[in-house]
N, C-alpha and C positions, 0 to 999 in steps of 0.2 A: 614207359611213362614220359610224357612230354615235359619239357623244361618249364613250361607255364604251370603245369599241374604240380610239379615239384615245388615251385615257388609258392603256389597257393597253399600247398600242404605245410610248407615251412611257416607261412604267415598264420595258418590255422593253429599250429603248435605254439607260436609266439603269443597269440591271443589266449590260448588255454593257460599258458604260464602266467600271463598278466592277470587273468581271472583268478587263478589260485592265490596270487599275491594279494589281490583285492579282498578276497574272501578271508584270508588269514588276518589282514589288518582289520577288517570289519568285525571279526570274531573277538579280537583283542580289545577293540574299542567298545564293543557291546559289554564285555566283561568289566572294563573300567567304568563304564557308564552305570552299570548295575551296582558296583561297589560304591560309587560316588553317591548314587541315590540312597543306598542303604545307610551310608554315613549321615546323610542329610536327615533321613527319617529318624535315626537314633537321636540326633541332636534335637530335633523338633519334639520327639516323644518325651525326652528327659529334661530338656531345657536347662542344661547346666550353665553356670557362669563361666567356667573354664573347661577346656578339653585338652587332650594331648594330641599332638600332631607329629607324625614321623617325617623327619627331614633327613634323607640319606640313611645313616645308621644311628641317628640320634632321635630320641623322643623328647619333644619340647612341650611345655605347658603354654597354651595360648588362649586368648579370649574366644569364647564360643561364637560370638557374632562375627569376628574376623574369620574364624574357621568356616563358618557357614557361608559367608560371602565368597571365600576362596573356593569352596565346594560348588556353590551355585555357578560361579564363573567357569570352573572346570567342566561341569555338566553341560553348560551352554556350548563351550568349545567342542566338546566331544560330540554333542548332538549335531553341530554344523558339519563336523568331519564325517560323521556317519551318513548324513544326507548326501554329502559329496561322493562318498564311496558307493552308496546305493545307486546314484546316477551313473557312476563309472561302471558299476557292475551291469546295469541295464544296457549301457552302450556297448560294452564288450560282448555281452550275450547276444545282442542283435548282430554284431559283426560276425560272431562265430556262426550264427544260424545262416547268415548270407553266404559265408565261405563254405559252410557244410553243404548247402544246396548247390553251390557251384561245383564242389568236388564230386558230389553225387552225380551231377550231370556229366562230369568228365569220365566217370567210370561206368555209366550206363551203356550197354551195347546199343548200337544203332538200331532203330526200329526196322523191322523186316516188313517190307511191302510185298505184296504179291496177292493178287486177287485169285481166288480159286474158282 
Protein backbone atom coordinates (compact mmCIF):
# COMPACT_ATOMS: atom_id res chain seq x y z
CA UNK A 1 0.00 0.00 0.00
CA UNK A 2 1.45 3.36 -1.00
CA UNK A 3 2.14 6.11 1.53
CA UNK A 4 -0.48 8.30 -0.13
CA UNK A 5 -3.10 5.57 0.24
CA UNK A 6 -2.16 5.11 3.91
CA UNK A 7 -2.56 8.84 4.51
CA UNK A 8 -5.91 8.86 2.71
CA UNK A 9 -7.08 5.91 4.79
CA UNK A 10 -5.98 7.68 7.98
CA UNK A 11 -7.88 10.79 6.88
CA UNK A 12 -10.96 8.64 6.17
CA UNK A 13 -10.80 7.15 9.68
CA UNK A 14 -10.45 10.63 11.23
CA UNK A 15 -13.56 11.82 9.39
CA UNK A 16 -15.44 8.69 10.51
CA UNK A 17 -14.53 9.50 14.13
CA UNK A 18 -15.60 13.11 13.62
CA UNK A 19 -18.93 11.95 12.19
CA UNK A 20 -19.51 9.66 15.19
CA UNK A 21 -18.92 12.60 17.56
CA UNK A 22 -21.29 14.82 15.57
CA UNK A 23 -24.00 12.14 15.59
CA UNK A 24 -23.59 11.64 19.36
CA UNK A 25 -23.90 15.37 20.00
CA UNK A 26 -26.87 15.58 17.65
CA UNK A 27 -28.67 12.74 19.44
CA UNK A 28 -28.09 14.35 22.83
CA UNK A 29 -29.34 17.72 21.61
CA UNK A 30 -32.42 16.14 20.00
CA UNK A 31 -33.26 14.55 23.35
CA UNK A 32 -32.81 17.87 25.19
CA UNK A 33 -34.92 19.62 22.55
CA UNK A 34 -37.73 17.07 22.96
CA UNK A 35 -37.61 17.42 26.77
CA UNK A 36 -37.69 21.21 26.52
CA UNK A 37 -40.63 21.14 24.12
CA UNK A 38 -42.49 18.71 26.40
CA UNK A 39 -41.95 21.02 29.39
CA UNK A 40 -43.23 23.97 27.35
CA UNK A 41 -46.29 21.97 26.30
CA UNK A 42 -47.06 21.05 29.91
CA UNK A 43 -46.79 24.67 31.05
CA UNK A 44 -49.06 25.78 28.20
CA UNK A 45 -51.56 22.99 28.86
CA UNK A 46 -51.95 23.62 32.60
CA UNK A 47 -51.07 27.34 32.69
CA UNK A 48 -49.90 27.39 36.33
CA UNK A 49 -48.83 30.61 38.02
CA UNK A 50 -45.74 28.94 39.46
CA UNK A 51 -43.67 25.92 38.52
CA UNK A 52 -40.70 24.11 39.99
CA UNK A 53 -37.36 24.27 38.28
CA UNK A 54 -34.41 22.01 38.96
CA UNK A 55 -31.15 23.90 39.40
CA UNK A 56 -28.29 21.51 40.05
CA UNK A 57 -29.55 19.27 42.83
CA UNK A 58 -32.12 21.75 44.15
CA UNK A 59 -35.73 22.21 43.09
CA UNK A 60 -36.86 25.84 43.23
CA UNK A 61 -40.27 27.44 42.87
CA UNK A 62 -40.31 30.01 40.06
CA UNK A 63 -42.77 32.11 38.12
CA UNK A 64 -44.14 30.10 35.18
CA UNK A 65 -43.69 33.01 32.75
CA UNK A 66 -39.99 33.22 33.63
CA UNK A 67 -39.67 29.46 33.32
CA UNK A 68 -41.46 29.51 29.97
CA UNK A 69 -39.19 32.30 28.70
CA UNK A 70 -36.13 30.33 29.83
CA UNK A 71 -37.39 27.19 28.10
CA UNK A 72 -38.19 29.12 24.91
CA UNK A 73 -34.67 30.55 24.91
CA UNK A 74 -33.16 27.13 25.53
CA UNK A 75 -35.22 25.57 22.72
CA UNK A 76 -34.06 28.29 20.33
CA UNK A 77 -30.40 27.79 21.27
CA UNK A 78 -30.71 24.02 20.88
CA UNK A 79 -32.41 24.45 17.50
CA UNK A 80 -29.56 26.64 16.23
CA UNK A 81 -26.98 24.14 17.46
CA UNK A 82 -28.88 21.26 15.83
CA UNK A 83 -28.94 23.09 12.50
CA UNK A 84 -25.20 23.67 12.78
CA UNK A 85 -24.56 20.00 13.58
CA UNK A 86 -26.71 18.91 10.63
CA UNK A 87 -24.60 21.10 8.32
CA UNK A 88 -21.43 19.61 9.79
CA UNK A 89 -22.85 16.12 9.36
CA UNK A 90 -23.59 16.79 5.68
CA UNK A 91 -20.14 18.26 5.12
CA UNK A 92 -18.34 15.35 6.78
CA UNK A 93 -20.51 12.82 4.92
CA UNK A 94 -19.59 14.48 1.61
CA UNK A 95 -15.90 14.39 2.51
CA UNK A 96 -16.19 10.72 3.47
CA UNK A 97 -17.85 9.87 0.16
CA UNK A 98 -15.12 11.68 -1.78
CA UNK A 99 -12.36 9.94 0.16
CA UNK A 100 -14.12 6.57 -0.20
CA UNK A 101 -14.23 6.99 -3.97
CA UNK A 102 -10.55 7.92 -3.97
CA UNK A 103 -9.71 4.85 -1.89
CA UNK A 104 -11.80 2.57 -4.09
CA UNK A 105 -9.89 3.90 -7.09
CA UNK A 106 -6.60 3.11 -5.33
CA UNK A 107 -7.57 -0.50 -4.76
CA UNK A 108 -9.05 -1.25 -8.18
CA UNK A 109 -6.86 -3.43 -10.34
CA UNK A 110 -5.69 -1.72 -13.50
CA UNK A 111 -7.97 -2.24 -16.47
CA UNK A 112 -6.79 -5.04 -18.66
CA UNK A 113 -6.57 -4.09 -22.26
CA UNK A 114 -6.28 -6.60 -24.97
CA UNK A 115 -8.26 -6.92 -28.10
CA UNK A 116 -9.18 -10.40 -28.99
